[in-house]
Structures are given as C-alpha cells and as structure tokens.
N, CA, C and O atoms as a GROMACS GRO file, in nm:
protein
  516
    1MET      N    1   1.221  -8.284   3.922
    1MET     CA    2   1.217  -8.148   3.972
    1MET      C    3   1.214  -8.048   3.856
    1MET      O    4   1.284  -8.065   3.756
    2SER      N    5   1.132  -7.944   3.871
    2SER     CA    6   1.123  -7.845   3.766
    2SER      C    7   1.244  -7.752   3.762
    2SER      O    8   1.317  -7.741   3.861
    3ASN      N    9   1.264  -7.688   3.655
    3ASN     CA   10   1.374  -7.596   3.637
    3ASN      C   11   1.333  -7.461   3.695
    3ASN      O   12   1.275  -7.377   3.626
    4LEU      N   13   1.365  -7.443   3.825
    4LEU     CA   14   1.323  -7.323   3.898
    4LEU      C   15   1.380  -7.195   3.833
    4LEU      O   16   1.313  -7.092   3.827
    5LYS      N   17   1.499  -7.205   3.787
    5LYS     CA   18   1.562  -7.082   3.730
    5LYS      C   19   1.487  -7.035   3.603
    5LYS      O   20   1.464  -6.916   3.582
    6GLU      N   21   1.449  -7.133   3.520
    6GLU     CA   22   1.376  -7.100   3.394
    6GLU      C   23   1.235  -7.042   3.429
    6GLU      O   24   1.190  -6.944   3.369
    7LEU      N   25   1.170  -7.104   3.526
    7LEU     CA   26   1.034  -7.056   3.565
    7LEU      C   27   1.043  -6.914   3.625
    7LEU      O   28   0.964  -6.826   3.590
    8ALA      N   29   1.137  -6.891   3.714
    8ALA     CA   30   1.160  -6.757   3.771
    8ALA      C   31   1.194  -6.655   3.658
    8ALA      O   32   1.153  -6.539   3.663
    9GLY      N   33   1.270  -6.704   3.559
    9GLY     CA   34   1.304  -6.615   3.447
    9GLY      C   35   1.185  -6.566   3.366
    9GLY      O   36   1.185  -6.454   3.317
   10ARG      N   37   1.081  -6.652   3.352
   10ARG     CA   38   0.962  -6.612   3.283
   10ARG      C   39   0.895  -6.492   3.357
   10ARG      O   40   0.854  -6.393   3.295
   11VAL      N   41   0.886  -6.506   3.490
   11VAL     CA   42   0.821  -6.402   3.565
   11VAL      C   43   0.901  -6.271   3.561
   11VAL      O   44   0.847  -6.163   3.537
   12VAL      N   45   1.038  -6.284   3.586
   12VAL     CA   46   1.121  -6.166   3.587
   12VAL      C   47   1.123  -6.097   3.451
   12VAL      O   48   1.131  -5.974   3.447
   13ARG      N   49   1.116  -6.171   3.340
   13ARG     CA   50   1.114  -6.113   3.209
   13ARG      C   51   0.984  -6.026   3.190
   13ARG      O   52   0.990  -5.918   3.131
   14ASP      N   53   0.875  -6.073   3.240
   14ASP     CA   54   0.748  -5.996   3.233
   14ASP      C   55   0.759  -5.873   3.319
   14ASP      O   56   0.705  -5.769   3.282
   15LEU      N   57   0.827  -5.880   3.434
   15LEU     CA   58   0.834  -5.766   3.524
   15LEU      C   59   0.938  -5.657   3.474
   15LEU      O   60   0.935  -5.543   3.520
   16SER      N   61   1.022  -5.694   3.385
   16SER     CA   62   1.128  -5.603   3.338
   16SER      C   63   1.077  -5.508   3.233
   16SER      O   64   1.152  -5.425   3.182
   17VAL      N   65   0.948  -5.520   3.200
   17VAL     CA   66   0.888  -5.426   3.097
   17VAL      C   67   0.896  -5.286   3.149
   17VAL      O   68   0.940  -5.197   3.076
   18ALA      N   69   0.855  -5.261   3.272
   18ALA     CA   70   0.849  -5.121   3.321
   18ALA      C   71   0.963  -5.083   3.406
   18ALA      O   72   0.977  -4.964   3.435
   19ILE      N   73   1.051  -5.178   3.452
   19ILE     CA   74   1.161  -5.148   3.538
   19ILE      C   75   1.277  -5.237   3.487
   19ILE      O   76   1.263  -5.359   3.479
   20GLU      N   77   1.385  -5.178   3.453
   20GLU     CA   78   1.497  -5.251   3.392
   20GLU      C   79   1.588  -5.318   3.498
   20GLU      O   80   1.665  -5.406   3.461
   21VAL      N   81   1.582  -5.281   3.622
   21VAL     CA   82   1.668  -5.348   3.717
   21VAL      C   83   1.616  -5.482   3.744
   21VAL      O   84   1.496  -5.506   3.737
   22LYS      N   85   1.705  -5.572   3.774
   22LYS     CA   86   1.672  -5.713   3.800
   22LYS      C   87   1.741  -5.752   3.930
   22LYS      O   88   1.858  -5.720   3.947
   23PRO      N   89   1.676  -5.818   4.021
   23PRO     CA   90   1.741  -5.862   4.142
   23PRO      C   91   1.825  -5.984   4.111
   23PRO      O   92   1.803  -6.052   4.011
   24SER      N   93   1.923  -6.011   4.198
   24SER     CA   94   1.991  -6.136   4.184
   24SER      C   95   1.902  -6.239   4.253
   24SER      O   96   1.835  -6.210   4.353
   25ILE      N   97   1.902  -6.355   4.200
   25ILE     CA   98   1.815  -6.464   4.254
   25ILE      C   99   1.903  -6.583   4.283
   25ILE      O  100   1.981  -6.627   4.198
   26THR      N  101   1.890  -6.636   4.403
   26THR     CA  102   1.961  -6.756   4.448
   26THR      C  103   1.862  -6.858   4.498
   26THR      O  104   1.753  -6.825   4.545
   27TYR      N  105   1.903  -6.983   4.486
   27TYR     CA  106   1.817  -7.095   4.520
   27TYR      C  107   1.893  -7.182   4.617
   27TYR      O  108   2.007  -7.219   4.588
   28SER      N  109   1.834  -7.216   4.733
   28SER     CA  110   1.899  -7.308   4.829
   28SER      C  111   1.868  -7.447   4.782
   28SER      O  112   1.785  -7.471   4.694
   29GLY      N  113   1.941  -7.539   4.848
   29GLY     CA  114   1.907  -7.681   4.828
   29GLY      C  115   1.782  -7.714   4.905
   29GLY      O  116   1.745  -7.637   4.993
   30PRO      N  117   1.717  -7.819   4.879
   30PRO     CA  118   1.593  -7.851   4.955
   30PRO      C  119   1.624  -7.859   5.107
   30PRO      O  120   1.727  -7.911   5.151
   31ASN      N  121   1.527  -7.805   5.185
   31ASN     CA  122   1.539  -7.814   5.335
   31ASN      C  123   1.486  -7.945   5.379
   31ASN      O  124   1.460  -8.032   5.296
   32GLU      N  125   1.470  -7.962   5.513
   32GLU     CA  126   1.425  -8.088   5.566
   32GLU      C  127   1.290  -8.132   5.518
   32GLU      O  128   1.262  -8.251   5.510
   33GLN      N  129   1.205  -8.034   5.484
   33GLN     CA  130   1.070  -8.064   5.430
   33GLN      C  131   1.067  -8.080   5.283
   33GLN      O  132   0.964  -8.114   5.225
   34GLY      N  133   1.183  -8.056   5.219
   34GLY     CA  134   1.195  -8.072   5.072
   34GLY      C  135   1.170  -7.937   4.999
   34GLY      O  136   1.169  -7.936   4.876
   35TYR      N  137   1.150  -7.828   5.067
   35TYR     CA  138   1.122  -7.702   5.004
   35TYR      C  139   1.256  -7.633   4.966
   35TYR      O  140   1.357  -7.650   5.034
   36VAL      N  141   1.256  -7.555   4.858
   36VAL     CA  142   1.370  -7.479   4.807
   36VAL      C  143   1.338  -7.332   4.843
   36VAL      O  144   1.229  -7.282   4.815
   37LYS      N  145   1.436  -7.266   4.905
   37LYS     CA  146   1.420  -7.122   4.936
   37LYS      C  147   1.474  -7.044   4.817
   37LYS      O  148   1.584  -7.070   4.766
   38ILE      N  149   1.393  -6.944   4.772
   38ILE     CA  150   1.433  -6.857   4.667
   38ILE      C  151   1.450  -6.719   4.727
   38ILE      O  152   1.360  -6.667   4.792
   39LEU      N  153   1.567  -6.661   4.705
   39LEU     CA  154   1.604  -6.526   4.760
   39LEU      C  155   1.628  -6.431   4.650
   39LEU      O  156   1.713  -6.456   4.564
   40LEU      N  157   1.557  -6.321   4.648
   40LEU     CA  158   1.580  -6.210   4.554
   40LEU      C  159   1.647  -6.097   4.629
   40LEU      O  160   1.599  -6.057   4.735
   41GLN      N  161   1.759  -6.044   4.577
   41GLN     CA  162   1.830  -5.936   4.638
   41GLN      C  163   1.851  -5.821   4.544
   41GLN      O  164   1.884  -5.841   4.427
   42ASP      N  165   1.834  -5.698   4.593
   42ASP     CA  166   1.866  -5.582   4.512
   42ASP      C  167   2.013  -5.548   4.523
   42ASP      O  168   2.090  -5.615   4.592
   43GLU      N  169   2.051  -5.441   4.450
   43GLU     CA  170   2.193  -5.404   4.445
   43GLU      C  171   2.252  -5.367   4.584
   43GLU      O  172   2.372  -5.376   4.607
   44SER      N  173   2.165  -5.325   4.674
   44SER     CA  174   2.211  -5.288   4.807
   44SER      C  175   2.230  -5.409   4.901
   44SER      O  176   2.291  -5.399   5.008
   45GLY      N  177   2.176  -5.522   4.858
   45GLY     CA  178   2.186  -5.642   4.942
   45GLY      C  179   2.061  -5.676   5.016
   45GLY      O  180   2.054  -5.780   5.082
   46MET      N  181   1.960  -5.589   5.007
   46MET     CA  182   1.832  -5.612   5.071
   46MET      C  183   1.771  -5.732   5.004
   46MET      O  184   1.779  -5.742   4.881
   47GLY      N  185   1.710  -5.822   5.074
   47GLY     CA  186   1.656  -5.943   5.020
   47GLY      C  187   1.514  -5.972   5.061
   47GLY      O  188   1.468  -5.929   5.167
   48VAL      N  189   1.443  -6.045   4.975
   48VAL     CA  190   1.312  -6.094   5.001
   48VAL      C  191   1.311  -6.244   4.957
   48VAL      O  192   1.354  -6.277   4.847
   49GLY      N  193   1.263  -6.332   5.042
   49GLY     CA  194   1.267  -6.469   5.006
   49GLY      C  195   1.129  -6.541   5.028
   49GLY      O  196   1.040  -6.492   5.097
   50PHE      N  197   1.120  -6.658   4.966
   50PHE     CA  198   1.001  -6.740   4.984
   50PHE      C  199   1.044  -6.880   4.948
   50PHE      O  200   1.152  -6.899   4.892
   51THR      N  201   0.960  -6.979   4.979
   51THR     CA  202   0.990  -7.115   4.949
   51THR      C  203   0.890  -7.175   4.851
   51THR      O  204   0.774  -7.134   4.842
   52VAL      N  205   0.939  -7.273   4.778
   52VAL     CA  206   0.854  -7.347   4.685
   52VAL      C  207   0.884  -7.495   4.699
   52VAL      O  208   0.995  -7.534   4.733
   53ASP      N  209   0.785  -7.576   4.673
   53ASP     CA  210   0.802  -7.723   4.674
   53ASP      C  211   0.840  -7.763   4.533
   53ASP      O  212   0.756  -7.756   4.443
   54PRO      N  213   0.963  -7.803   4.510
   54PRO     CA  214   1.010  -7.838   4.376
   54PRO      C  215   0.949  -7.967   4.319
   54PRO      O  216   0.970  -7.999   4.202
   55LEU      N  217   0.872  -8.043   4.404
   55LEU     CA  218   0.813  -8.167   4.356
   55LEU      C  219   0.668  -8.157   4.313
   55LEU      O  220   0.610  -8.256   4.268
   56VAL      N  221   0.609  -8.039   4.326
   56VAL     CA  222   0.473  -8.020   4.272
   56VAL      C  223   0.480  -7.994   4.124
   56VAL      O  224   0.590  -7.990   4.069
   57SER      N  225   0.370  -7.976   4.058
   57SER     CA  226   0.363  -7.955   3.913
   57SER      C  227   0.430  -7.824   3.878
   57SER      O  228   0.438  -7.733   3.962
   58GLU      N  229   0.481  -7.813   3.752
   58GLU     CA  230   0.542  -7.693   3.702
   58GLU      C  231   0.442  -7.578   3.705
   58GLU      O  232   0.481  -7.464   3.730
   59VAL      N  233   0.312  -7.603   3.680
   59VAL     CA  234   0.212  -7.497   3.681
   59VAL      C  235   0.198  -7.447   3.821
   59VAL      O  236   0.184  -7.326   3.839
   60GLU      N  237   0.200  -7.534   3.928
   60GLU     CA  238   0.189  -7.483   4.062
   60GLU      C  239   0.310  -7.403   4.103
   60GLU      O  240   0.297  -7.305   4.176
   61ILE      N  241   0.430  -7.442   4.059
   61ILE     CA  242   0.551  -7.367   4.089
   61ILE      C  243   0.548  -7.234   4.021
   61ILE      O  244   0.581  -7.134   4.084
   62LEU      N  245   0.511  -7.227   3.897
   62LEU     CA  246   0.505  -7.107   3.819
   62LEU      C  247   0.402  -7.011   3.880
   62LEU      O  248   0.428  -6.891   3.888
   63TYR      N  249   0.287  -7.060   3.923
   63TYR     CA  250   0.186  -6.978   3.989
   63TYR      C  251   0.248  -6.919   4.116
   63TYR      O  252   0.238  -6.799   4.138
   64GLU      N  253   0.309  -6.999   4.198
   64GLU     CA  254   0.372  -6.949   4.323
   64GLU      C  255   0.472  -6.837   4.294
   64GLU      O  256   0.473  -6.734   4.361
   65MET      N  257   0.554  -6.861   4.196
   65MET     CA  258   0.653  -6.758   4.157
   65MET      C  259   0.585  -6.634   4.100
   65MET      O  260   0.631  -6.523   4.126
   66ALA      N  261   0.481  -6.647   4.026
   66ALA     CA  262   0.411  -6.530   3.965
   66ALA      C  263   0.337  -6.455   4.076
   66ALA      O  264   0.308  -6.336   4.060
   67TYR      N  265   0.306  -6.519   4.183
   67TYR     CA  266   0.244  -6.457   4.299
   67TYR      C  267   0.344  -6.387   4.391
   67TYR      O  268   0.321  -6.277   4.440
   68ARG      N  269   0.455  -6.456   4.412
   68ARG     CA  270   0.558  -6.412   4.511
   68ARG      C  271   0.661  -6.311   4.457
   68ARG      O  272   0.698  -6.216   4.526
   69ILE      N  273   0.706  -6.335   4.334
   69ILE     CA  274   0.815  -6.243   4.280
   69ILE      C  275   0.763  -6.099   4.264
   69ILE      O  276   0.836  -6.007   4.301
   70PRO      N  277   0.643  -6.074   4.211
   70PRO     CA  278   0.601  -5.936   4.209
   70PRO      C  279   0.590  -5.871   4.348
   70PRO      O  280   0.617  -5.752   4.362
   71ASP      N  281   0.552  -5.946   4.450
   71ASP     CA  282   0.558  -5.898   4.585
   71ASP      C  283   0.697  -5.861   4.625
   71ASP      O  284   0.715  -5.760   4.694
   72ALA      N  285   0.795  -5.937   4.586
   72ALA     CA  286   0.933  -5.902   4.612
   72ALA      C  287   0.978  -5.773   4.545
   72ALA      O  288   1.053  -5.695   4.603
   73TYR      N  289   0.930  -5.752   4.420
   73TYR     CA  290   0.959  -5.628   4.354
   73TYR      C  291   0.898  -5.512   4.422
   73TYR      O  292   0.957  -5.404   4.422
   74VAL      N  293   0.780  -5.527   4.482
   74VAL     CA  294   0.718  -5.416   4.562
   74VAL      C  295   0.809  -5.388   4.680
   74VAL      O  296   0.834  -5.271   4.710
   75GLU      N  297   0.861  -5.490   4.749
   75GLU     CA  298   0.941  -5.469   4.865
   75GLU      C  299   1.080  -5.408   4.828
   75GLU      O  300   1.132  -5.322   4.899
   76LEU      N  301   1.136  -5.454   4.716
   76LEU     CA  302   1.272  -5.413   4.680
   76LEU      C  303   1.272  -5.280   4.604
   76LEU      O  304   1.359  -5.196   4.626
   77TYR      N  305   1.174  -5.260   4.515
   77TYR     CA  306   1.178  -5.147   4.422
   77TYR      C  307   1.055  -5.053   4.436
   77TYR      O  308   1.043  -4.956   4.362
   78ALA      N  309   0.968  -5.083   4.527
   78ALA     CA  310   0.844  -5.002   4.545
   78ALA      C  311   0.768  -4.987   4.417
   78ALA      O  312   0.724  -4.877   4.385
   79VAL      N  313   0.750  -5.094   4.342
   79VAL     CA  314   0.672  -5.089   4.219
   79VAL      C  315   0.596  -5.220   4.203
   79VAL      O  316   0.651  -5.329   4.219
   80GLY      N  317   0.466  -5.207   4.170
   80GLY     CA  318   0.383  -5.325   4.147
   80GLY      C  319   0.377  -5.360   4.006
   80GLY      O  320   0.334  -5.279   3.925
   81LEU      N  321   0.419  -5.477   3.972
   81LEU     CA  322   0.433  -5.519   3.830
   81LEU      C  323   0.382  -5.662   3.815
   81LEU      O  324   0.369  -5.735   3.913
   82PRO      N  325   0.352  -5.704   3.688
   82PRO     CA  326   0.331  -5.620   3.575
   82PRO      C  327   0.199  -5.548   3.581
   82PRO      O  328   0.108  -5.591   3.653
   83VAL      N  329   0.186  -5.443   3.511
   83VAL     CA  330   0.062  -5.364   3.516
   83VAL      C  331  -0.033  -5.410   3.406
   83VAL      O  332   0.008  -5.457   3.300
   84VAL      N  333  -0.163  -5.395   3.435
   84VAL     CA  334  -0.264  -5.418   3.337
   84VAL      C  335  -0.253  -5.310   3.230
   84VAL      O  336  -0.256  -5.192   3.264
   85PRO      N  337  -0.242  -5.345   3.101
   85PRO     CA  338  -0.223  -5.242   2.998
   85PRO      C  339  -0.332  -5.134   3.007
   85PRO      O  340  -0.451  -5.164   3.020
   86GLY      N  341  -0.288  -5.011   2.999
   86GLY     CA  342  -0.385  -4.897   3.002
   86GLY      C  343  -0.427  -4.854   3.139
   86GLY      O  344  -0.510  -4.764   3.154
   87THR      N  345  -0.368  -4.921   3.242
   87THR     CA  346  -0.404  -4.887   3.384
   87THR      C  347  -0.271  -4.877   3.462
   87THR      O  348  -0.163  -4.896   3.406
   88GLU      N  349  -0.283  -4.848   3.591
   88GLU     CA  350  -0.175  -4.854   3.682
   88GLU      C  351  -0.190  -4.970   3.780
   88GLU      O  352  -0.113  -4.983   3.875
   89ARG      N  353  -0.289  -5.054   3.755
   89ARG     CA  354  -0.321  -5.169   3.847
   89ARG      C  355  -0.223  -5.284   3.819
   89ARG      O  356  -0.194  -5.312   3.703
   90PRO      N  357  -0.172  -5.348   3.920
   90PRO     CA  358  -0.089  -5.465   3.895
   90PRO      C  359  -0.176  -5.582   3.851
   90PRO      O  360  -0.285  -5.602   3.904
   91ALA      N  361  -0.126  -5.661   3.753
   91ALA     CA  362  -0.190  -5.784   3.716
   91ALA      C  363  -0.169  -5.889   3.821
   91ALA      O  364  -0.072  -5.885   3.896
   92THR      N  365  -0.260  -5.984   3.827
   92THR     CA  366  -0.244  -6.090   3.925
   92THR      C  367  -0.238  -6.227   3.854
   92THR      O  368  -0.297  -6.243   3.747
   93PRO      N  369  -0.168  -6.326   3.912
   93PRO     CA  370  -0.161  -6.457   3.848
   93PRO      C  371  -0.280  -6.541   3.879
   93PRO      O  372  -0.343  -6.526   3.984
   94ARG      N  373  -0.313  -6.630   3.788
   94ARG     CA  374  -0.424  -6.727   3.806
   94ARG      C  375  -0.389  -6.851   3.721
   94ARG      O  376  -0.332  -6.840   3.612
   95VAL      N  377  -0.424  -6.967   3.772
   95VAL     CA  378  -0.410  -7.091   3.696
   95VAL      C  379  -0.537  -7.114   3.617
   95VAL      O  380  -0.647  -7.111   3.673
   96VAL      N  381  -0.523  -7.137   3.486
   96VAL     CA  382  -0.632  -7.170   3.395
   96VAL      C  383  -0.589  -7.275   3.305
   96VAL      O  384  -0.495  -7.259   3.227
   97ALA      N  385  -0.663  -7.394   3.315
   97ALA     CA  386  -0.637  -7.505   3.223
   97ALA      C  387  -0.494  -7.545   3.212
   97ALA      O  388  -0.440  -7.551   3.101
   98ASP      N  389  -0.428  -7.572   3.322
   98ASP     CA  390  -0.286  -7.615   3.326
   98ASP      C  391  -0.190  -7.515   3.271
   98ASP      O  392  -0.088  -7.552   3.213
   99THR      N  393  -0.219  -7.392   3.287
   99THR     CA  394  -0.124  -7.287   3.253
   99THR      C  395  -0.142  -7.167   3.353
   99THR      O  396  -0.239  -7.164   3.428
  100VAL      N  397  -0.052  -7.076   3.354
  100VAL     CA  398  -0.061  -6.962   3.443
  100VAL      C  399  -0.068  -6.838   3.363
  100VAL      O  400   0.012  -6.817   3.272
  101ILE      N  401  -0.168  -6.749   3.396
  101ILE     CA  402  -0.186  -6.629   3.323
  101ILE      C  403  -0.175  -6.511   3.419
  101ILE      O  404  -0.189  -6.526   3.541
  102TRP      N  405  -0.150  -6.396   3.363
  102TRP     CA  406  -0.167  -6.265   3.434
  102TRP      C  407  -0.308  -6.222   3.395
  102TRP      O  408  -0.351  -6.240   3.281
  103GLU      N  409  -0.381  -6.163   3.492
  103GLU     CA  410  -0.516  -6.111   3.458
  103GLU      C  411  -0.544  -5.982   3.537
  103GLU      O  412  -0.473  -5.950   3.633
  104ASP      N  413  -0.646  -5.910   3.498
  104ASP     CA  414  -0.692  -5.794   3.568
  104ASP      C  415  -0.794  -5.837   3.668
  104ASP      O  416  -0.910  -5.856   3.630
  105SER      N  417  -0.761  -5.854   3.792
  105SER     CA  418  -0.855  -5.907   3.893
  105SER      C  419  -0.966  -5.801   3.925
  105SER      O  420  -1.071  -5.838   3.978
  106SER      N  421  -0.944  -5.675   3.893
  106SER     CA  422  -1.041  -5.575   3.919
  106SER      C  423  -1.155  -5.584   3.818
  106SER      O  424  -1.270  -5.554   3.850
  107GLU      N  425  -1.123  -5.626   3.693
  107GLU     CA  426  -1.220  -5.637   3.589
  107GLU      C  427  -1.213  -5.775   3.528
  107GLU      O  428  -1.170  -5.790   3.413
  108PHE      N  429  -1.254  -5.876   3.604
  108PHE     CA  430  -1.240  -6.015   3.566
  108PHE      C  431  -1.288  -6.042   3.422
  108PHE      O  432  -1.399  -6.005   3.382
  109GLY      N  433  -1.198  -6.107   3.347
  109GLY     CA  434  -1.234  -6.149   3.211
  109GLY      C  435  -1.209  -6.045   3.104
  109GLY      O  436  -1.234  -6.073   2.986
  110THR      N  437  -1.159  -5.922   3.139
  110THR     CA  438  -1.146  -5.827   3.036
  110THR      C  439  -1.005  -5.828   2.970
  110THR      O  440  -0.988  -5.782   2.857
  111TRP      N  441  -0.903  -5.884   3.046
  111TRP     CA  442  -0.767  -5.889   2.988
  111TRP      C  443  -0.689  -6.003   3.062
  111TRP      O  444  -0.702  -6.025   3.183
  112SER      N  445  -0.610  -6.070   2.981
  112SER     CA  446  -0.520  -6.172   3.036
  112SER      C  447  -0.403  -6.196   2.936
  112SER      O  448  -0.411  -6.167   2.817
  113CYS      N  449  -0.298  -6.252   2.994
  113CYS     CA  450  -0.174  -6.280   2.913
  113CYS      C  451  -0.103  -6.395   2.980
  113CYS      O  452  -0.099  -6.402   3.103
  114LEU      N  453  -0.048  -6.485   2.903
  114LEU     CA  454   0.035  -6.592   2.960
  114LEU      C  455   0.155  -6.539   3.035
  114LEU      O  456   0.222  -6.446   2.988
  115VAL      N  457   0.183  -6.596   3.152
  115VAL     CA  458   0.304  -6.558   3.222
  115VAL      C  459   0.423  -6.597   3.135
  115VAL      O  460   0.431  -6.709   3.086
  116GLY      N  461   0.513  -6.505   3.118
  116GLY     CA  462   0.630  -6.527   3.033
  116GLY      C  463   0.615  -6.459   2.893
  116GLY      O  464   0.713  -6.446   2.820
  117GLU      N  465   0.494  -6.418   2.858
  117GLU     CA  466   0.473  -6.355   2.732
  117GLU      C  467   0.435  -6.205   2.738
  117GLU      O  468   0.412  -6.143   2.635
  118TYR      N  469   0.430  -6.150   2.855
  118TYR     CA  470   0.388  -6.010   2.871
  118TYR      C  471   0.480  -5.917   2.800
  118TYR      O  472   0.436  -5.828   2.727
  119ARG      N  473   0.612  -5.937   2.820
  119ARG     CA  474   0.710  -5.846   2.759
  119ARG      C  475   0.699  -5.850   2.606
  119ARG      O  476   0.704  -5.746   2.541
  120GLN      N  477   0.683  -5.970   2.551
  120GLN     CA  478   0.667  -5.981   2.405
  120GLN      C  479   0.543  -5.916   2.353
  120GLN      O  480   0.546  -5.858   2.245
  121ALA      N  481   0.430  -5.924   2.425
  121ALA     CA  482   0.304  -5.871   2.381
  121ALA      C  483   0.292  -5.719   2.408
  121ALA      O  484   0.237  -5.645   2.326
  122TYR      N  485   0.344  -5.674   2.523
  122TYR     CA  486   0.319  -5.539   2.564
  122TYR      C  487   0.442  -5.453   2.591
  122TYR      O  488   0.430  -5.337   2.631
  123GLY      N  489   0.564  -5.510   2.568
  123GLY     CA  490   0.690  -5.446   2.598
  123GLY      C  491   0.705  -5.312   2.526
  123GLY      O  492   0.745  -5.215   2.591
  124ASN      N  493   0.674  -5.301   2.396
  124ASN     CA  494   0.690  -5.180   2.320
  124ASN      C  495   0.605  -5.064   2.371
  124ASN      O  496   0.642  -4.947   2.358
  125ARG      N  497   0.491  -5.099   2.429
  125ARG     CA  498   0.400  -4.998   2.480
  125ARG      C  499   0.449  -4.941   2.612
  125ARG      O  500   0.410  -4.830   2.648
  126TYR      N  501   0.534  -5.014   2.684
  126TYR     CA  502   0.581  -4.972   2.811
  126TYR      C  503   0.729  -4.945   2.817
  126TYR      O  504   0.789  -4.948   2.925
  127GLY      N  505   0.789  -4.919   2.703
  127GLY     CA  506   0.928  -4.885   2.696
  127GLY      C  507   1.023  -5.005   2.692
  127GLY      O  508   1.144  -4.991   2.702
  128GLY      N  509   0.962  -5.129   2.675
  128GLY     CA  510   1.046  -5.247   2.672
  128GLY      C  511   1.103  -5.269   2.537
  128GLY      O  512   1.093  -5.183   2.449
  129GLU      N  513   1.165  -5.387   2.518
  129GLU     CA  514   1.224  -5.421   2.391
  129GLU      C  515   1.124  -5.466   2.289
  129GLU      O  516   1.161  -5.499   2.176
   0.00000   0.00000   0.00000
C-alpha cells in the first residue's frame, strides 16, 4: 500500500503557494471494497471527501489526489489551485511517463510542473517560501 499521507502532502504543498490555510486530512481504514476514504476539513468543520484504491500504483493514487484535492479546496476555500504561472487559470493534473504533472489544459504543452514541486519552482513568485 502506498503512503497516502505523503502523496497527499505533495499536492497540499503545491496548493499552499497561494493560500496558507491547510485543511485537516483524515484517512479511514479500507472499506468493504478496499477503498480508503480521505476527508479534508476546514477550521469550521466543513468537509469534503473522496475515496482512493490504495492497491493501485502510486502514480494512479497521486493523480487521483491531484485531481480531487484541488476540488476540495474550491469547496472549502473558494479558490482554484494551483494556478498556471502568469494566469488565473487552475492547473490540471495529468499522468505522463509514470509521473504526475500539473499542466495548463487551456494551452496544452506550454507549461507543466511535477506534482510536489510547484511550491519550490514558483513559490517565491506567488508569495510562498
């Protein structure tokens, strides 16, 4: 089983570039079908959840988290993240050669960044560390 907490941490680290608040994240044990429920909650207790199959590849889990966690941020904090540098468009995840990247789906091929490295590459430009 993959380390769900570490994979979620990569996505949250990238999202924290433009918004410093971080939801609490909890993980259930596997349900009857083997899926783990991941619940993100803001400081008021409002929550957004989704499930992942912990037995698929790490790339598939990271892609699912990179797809779902930004949606949770929209629900919890009304902000679409991470943004494509120089725009206000949210980046979208995509699997490329056994890795997961953020990309600009509006202008395919013009910009991309590995999930988990956005803050390091673009954080200073967006008020991050």
